[in-house]
C-alpha positions as CSV (number, residue, x, y, z in Angstrom):
1,M,0.0,0.0,0.0
2,S,1.1,3.4,-0.8
3,E,1.5,6.1,1.8
4,K,-1.4,8.0,0.3
5,E,-3.7,5.0,0.6
6,V,-2.7,4.5,4.2
7,N,-3.2,8.3,4.9
8,T,-6.7,8.0,3.4
9,I,-7.6,4.9,5.4
10,S,-6.3,6.5,8.5
11,H,-8.3,9.6,7.8
12,L,-11.5,7.6,7.1
13,L,-11.0,5.6,10.4
14,E,-10.5,8.9,12.3
15,V,-13.6,10.3,10.7
16,E,-15.5,7.1,11.7
17,Q,-14.3,7.4,15.3
18,N,-15.4,11.0,15.4
19,A,-18.8,10.0,14.0
20,S,-19.0,7.2,16.5
21,A,-18.2,9.7,19.3
22,L,-20.8,12.2,18.0
23,T,-23.4,9.4,17.8
24,S,-22.6,8.3,21.4
25,Q,-22.7,11.9,22.7
26,A,-26.1,12.5,20.9
27,Q,-27.5,9.3,22.3
28,A,-26.3,10.3,25.8
29,D,-28.0,13.8,25.4
30,A,-31.2,12.2,24.1
31,D,-31.2,9.9,27.1
32,K,-30.8,12.8,29.5
33,K,-33.6,14.7,27.8
34,I,-35.9,11.6,27.9
35,A,-35.0,11.1,31.6
36,A,-35.8,14.8,32.5
37,A,-39.1,14.7,30.4
38,K,-40.1,11.5,32.3
39,V,-39.3,13.0,35.6
40,Q,-41.3,16.1,34.7
41,A,-44.3,14.0,33.3
42,D,-44.3,11.8,36.4
43,A,-44.3,14.9,38.7
44,R,-47.1,16.5,36.7
45,F,-49.1,13.2,36.8
46,Q,-48.6,12.9,40.6
47,E,-49.8,16.4,41.0
48,Q,-52.9,15.9,38.9
49,F,-53.6,12.5,40.5
50,A,-53.4,14.1,44.0
51,Q,-55.8,16.8,42.9
52,I,-58.3,14.4,41.6
53,V,-58.1,12.2,44.7
54,S,-58.5,15.3,46.8
55,D,-61.5,16.4,44.8
56,C,-63.1,13.0,45.0
57,E,-62.6,12.8,48.7
58,A,-64.0,16.2,49.3
59,S,-67.1,15.3,47.2
60,Y,-67.4,12.0,49.1
61,I,-67.2,13.8,52.5
62,E,-69.8,16.4,51.3
63,K,-72.2,13.8,50.1
64,T,-72.0,11.6,53.2
65,S,-72.4,14.6,55.3
66,A,-75.6,15.5,53.5
67,L,-76.8,12.0,53.8
68,D,-76.1,11.8,57.4
69,N,-78.0,15.2,58.0
70,K,-80.9,13.9,55.9
71,K,-81.0,10.7,57.9
72,S,-80.8,12.6,61.2
73,D,-83.7,14.9,60.1
74,Q,-85.8,11.9,59.0
75,I,-85.3,10.2,62.3
76,S,-86.0,13.3,64.2
77,A,-89.2,13.8,62.3
78,Y,-90.2,10.3,62.8
79,K,-89.5,10.4,66.6
80,T,-91.7,13.7,66.7
81,K,-94.4,12.0,64.8
82,I,-94.4,9.0,67.2
83,S,-94.3,11.1,70.3
84,A,-97.2,13.3,69.0
85,A,-99.3,10.2,68.4
86,G,-101.7,9.6,71.2
87,R,-102.4,6.2,72.7
88,D,-105.8,4.7,72.1
89,V,-105.8,2.3,74.9
90,A,-109.5,1.2,74.3
91,A,-108.8,0.3,70.6
92,F,-105.6,-1.6,71.6
93,N,-107.4,-3.6,74.1
94,Q,-110.2,-4.4,71.7
95,F,-107.6,-5.5,69.2
96,L,-106.0,-7.8,71.8
97,D,-109.3,-9.3,72.6
98,S,-110.2,-10.0,69.1
99,V,-106.8,-11.6,68.4
100,L,-106.3,-13.6,71.6
101,F,-109.9,-14.5,72.6
102,K,-111.4,-15.6,69.3
């Protein structure tokens, strides 16, 4: 081989090594960008997830509180109705007589 061919081959090998180094550096940069984007996306997801969970919990607490209040009101109204009802002892005794002493 002539010196010119050896120089050309050496130059081509050098260019290939430079290209390989550039490719490796580009891959490393891309990996860093992907990792940073993933961290950012995960943080955003966690933030939005926490907000949704918080909203759902607040809605649940609000609805259960409203149902508890409604239940208490209905029980109170029923107790008032029962307390206000008079006793008809004569009708009760007549009913017992008709059932027990047929």
